[in-house]
N, C-alpha and C positions, 0 to 999 in steps of 0.2 A: 219504824223506830229510828230515832236519830242516833248515829254512831257516837261512841265515846270521844270526847274532845281529847286530842293528843296532849300529853302532859307538857309542861313548860320546858323541861329539859330537852325534849325532842324538838320543840320549836326553836329553842336556843341553839342547839347543835346544827340544825338545818340552816338557820340564819347565818351562823358563823361560817359554815362551809360555803354557802352561796356567795357571801361577801368576799371571802378569800379568793374564790374562783374568779369573781369579778375583777379583783386587783391583779390577778395573774393575767387575765385577758387584757386589761389596760396596759400592762407592761409589754405584752406581745404587740399590741397595736402601736405603742410608742416606737417600737423597732421596725415596724412594717414600712417597706419602701413606697414612696409616693412620687409620682411624676405628674405634677399639677398641670392640668390642661389649659388653664386660663379662661375657661368658659364663664360667661356672664351669668347673672341671675335674673329671674323673672318673678313677678308677683303672682301668688297663687289665687287671690280673689279675682284678678282679671282673667286668669286662665280658666277658672271655673265658669265665669260669666260668658266668656267667648265660646266655650264648649257646650253651654247649656246644661251643665250638671249641677245638682244640688249638693252644696258643701257648706258646713257650718265652721265658724272660726271662733276660737276663744276670745272673750272680751276682757279677760283679766290682765293685769300687769305682770311682768316677769319678776323683777326685783328693782328696788330703788326707784320705783315709778317708771321704769322703762316699758315702752310698748312692745308687744310681740311683733316680730318681723316675719311676715308670712311670705318668704321667698325660698325658692329652690333654684338649683342650676338649670339653665335652659334645656339641657339635654334630658332632664328628668320630668319636664312638664308633661310630656305625652304619657308617661307612666302614671303621673298623678291624676290626670284626667281619666285614664283607663280604670284606675282603682276606684275613683269616685263614681264612674258610670256603672261599673260592676256592682258596687254597693247599692246604688240606686235601684238597679234591676232586681236585687234581692230584698228590696224593701227597707234598705238602710240608708243612712246619711253619714258620710265621712265627716267627722269633726276634727279639724286640725287644732291641736292644743299648742303646738310650738313647731317652729321650723328653723330658719337661720338665726343664729345669735352672734353678735359681735363679741370680741374678747372681753370687752368691758362688761357686757351683760353676763357672760359666763363667769367672770371673776366675782361679780356681786351676787350671782345666784348661789354660789357655794357658801357665801357669808349671809345669805338671807336669814333673818332671825328665826322665822318659823321652821325653816328646813334645818338650819344648824342645830336648833334646840332638839328637834326630833332625832337627828342623827346622834347627837351626844347622849340623849337618853337611851336610845337603842344600843349604843356601844356600851354604856354602863350596865345595861341589862345583860348584854352578851358577856361582859366581864364580871357578872354577878356582884355588881355594886362598886367595883374598884374604879377609881378615877383614871381615865386614860391619859397617856402622855400626849403631847402635841403631835408626835410622830404617828402614834396610833390613830389619833383623830384625823390626821392628814390622809392616812391610808384608807380609812373608812369613807372620808369625803370623796376620795377618788373613785370609789365604787358607785357613788350616787351622781356626782357632778364632775365632769372632766377636769382633771388637775392641771392640764396644759392644753393649749390649742390643738396640738397634734392628735390627742386622743379624744377630741370633741367633735364628732361629725356634725353637730349643729353649727360649729364655726366653719365648716366646709360647705355649708349650704346643700347638704346631701341627706339630711335626716328629717324624719317626721315623728313627732309625738302625737298620737291619735287617740280619740275615743270614737265610738260608733253609736249612732242614735237610731231608734226605730222611726222609720219615715212616716208612719201613720200618726204617732202621737208625740214624737220628740223625746221619748223616754230613752235613757241610755241603755244599751245592750249590756247585760250582766257579764262582767269579766272577773267577778269575785271581789272587786274593790274599784274605787274610782281612780282616775288619773292622779299620779303623784302619791299613791299609797307608799308608806315607808314601813313595811313590816314583812314578815315571812310570806305574805300574800303577793309580794312584789315580783319575785322571779317568775318567768313565763310558765315553767312547769311545776309551780308550787303544788304540793300535795294537800294543802290546807283549804282549797277552794271547793265549791260544789262541782259535781259532775257536769251540770249544765254550763256553769261558768267556764269550766275547762274545755268543753266542746266549743263554746263561743270563741274562746281564745284560739283554739286550733283552726276554726273556720276562717277567722279574720287573718290569722298568720298565713294560712294557705293562699288566700287571695293576695296578700301583700307579696309573698314569695313568688307567686305566679308572675308578678310584674317586676321581679328582680330585687325586691326589698326584703332581705333576710331579717329576722328578729334579733334584737339584743336579748340574750337569754335571761338577764337579770332585771329587766324592766318590761312588763308585759305590754307597754304602750309604745315602745321605741323601735323604729325600723329605719334603715338607711340603705343607700345604694351607691356603689362606685368609689367609696372611701376606704380607708384602711380597715375600719371595723368590718364592713361588709365583705371585703375580699378575704380578710383573715377568717371570718366566720364561715364563709362559703368554701374556703380551701381552694380557691381558684389558682393561686400562685401568680396571679396577675398583679402588676403594679397598680396601686390605687391612683385614679385619675383626678380625684377631688381631694385637695388638701385644705388646710386652714387659710382663710382669706379675709381681707377687709373688703367691704363692698361700698361703692359709691351709690347712695340711695337715689340719686337723680338719674343715673344711667344704667345701674345694675352691673357695671364693670367691676371686676375683681382684681385684687393685688395680693400676691402671696404674703403671708405673715412671716416676718423675720424671726428666727429662733423659736419655732413652734413648739419645741419640747421644754421651754422654760416654764416653770410652775407659775400659775396665775396668782396664787396666794402663798406667801412665805410661811415658814414655821412660826416665825414671830407673830405674824398676823393671826394665825390660827390659835396660838397661845392666848393672845389678847381676846379673841372672840370666845374662847372657852371660858375665860373669867367673866366676860359680860353675860354669857349664857347662864352661868351658875348664879349670877346675881338676878337675872330675870326669873330663873326657876326657884329662887329663894334657897339655894343650896351652895354655900361657900366652902 
């Protein structure tokens, strides 16, 4: 017999608690010390081909028509191959949804209409219909999409967003929701998913952690290694070796980003996007 669906107030309270915890985490990451190692990046499709492992890559655009950039730091390529090989041996295929992002991509991702609209709607639901201020919207955005390069491990070339497919038929392994879910199903330990989906999340996370990639607790698809997020989550006390960088796509060489704690989107830009979102949603 199916258990009773948790009431809306319980879901709302859980969601608000998790999003606030994500904001606290982001603040801690912003303060975490980084000693950028200067390591170059390498393309993941080439690494998979050379190692003879089966890996799938997303074919969708990120935002504003930008292609996804499937790169990681060179020091993480061996871990990536090991993860893919272990998944293949279990009858799975690692699907890389996203990896390195430029600051420009990161900025536009936060303002992507589909994502922005969902976050605004979720925040209004959380606030029981009240219109959020730009500051409140900025805070919630920061729980979904890094508000500055410093807190964005994708701009460090040290993060992977993943799905996992069944190797026999290509069907996605059930994790309770698909990649980029934006609801109370999103946190890794969400109590609102099925027992099987929870076991699948646990098994995938154990495999990633075995290769040094701890999970981001508030997105069940996100893992990283060697950056401020990973070191803070793991409690190592070590300096993060991967900071936010620009990458030369021809050589893979990296250059540290100046002023990595500067917000990628201003309060004024967020205010303007709120008004555009309300117009799109037919709610002024």
